[in-house]
FIBARO-681092 format. One line per 8 residues: number of its first residue (from 1); their letters; for each residue x negated, y, z negated of C-alpha. Coordinates in steps of 0.1 Angstrom, whole numbers. Layout:
<lumvexs>
NUM	a	X,Y,Z  ...;
</lumvexs>
This chain:
<lumvexs>
1	mtntflql	842,817,-911  845,779,-911  883,782,-910  881,806,-880  859,781,-862  883,752,-868  912,773,-856  893,782,-824;
9	lsvqlqnq	882,746,-819  917,732,-823  932,758,-799  906,751,-773  912,714,-775  950,718,-774  948,740,-743  923,721,-722;
17	spldpvdp	936,701,-693  933,663,-696  926,661,-659  899,688,-660  883,687,-695  857,712,-706  822,702,-696  806,688,-727;
25	nqfvtqla	774,708,-721  794,740,-720  813,730,-751  781,724,-771  767,757,-758  798,775,-770  796,758,-804  759,769,-807;
33	qfdslgel	767,805,-797  795,806,-823  772,792,-850  745,819,-840  772,846,-843  781,834,-878  744,834,-888  739,869,-874;
41	tqiqslmq	769,882,-892  756,867,-925  722,883,-919  738,917,-913  758,914,-945  727,904,-965  706,932,-950  734,958,-958;
49	tlvndvgg	734,944,-994  697,948,-996  698,984,-983  725,992,-1008  706,976,-1037  675,996,-1028  694,1028,-1032  704,1037,-996;
57	tttppsga	742,1035,-1001  750,1052,-968  753,1032,-936  732,1045,-907  751,1056,-875  757,1028,-850  732,1043,-826  704,1046,-851;
65	sasgatss	672,1028,-842  650,1008,-865  621,1032,-860  643,1061,-871  652,1043,-903  615,1034,-909  604,1071,-906  631,1083,-929;
73	naasaanl	621,1056,-955  585,1067,-952  595,1103,-958  616,1093,-988  586,1073,-1002  563,1103,-997  588,1125,-1016  587,1101,-1046;
81	k	549,1105,-1050;
</lumvexs>
């Protein structure tokens, strides 16, 4: 992820016009958004690992809601009792 960030940063700096540089505020905002994206990707990966470790090795459909997953987990827990 860090390597991708450095590649994007270097390309952006190479392609900006010296006469009209990127606004520093916009630049910092873009960096923060990129960092947030990296964190969210890591959280998604860790959550998927947790789900797989608990025993749900299948990935829910992309349109599945959190409430649907909760009700199916509740039904599974009820079946275990």
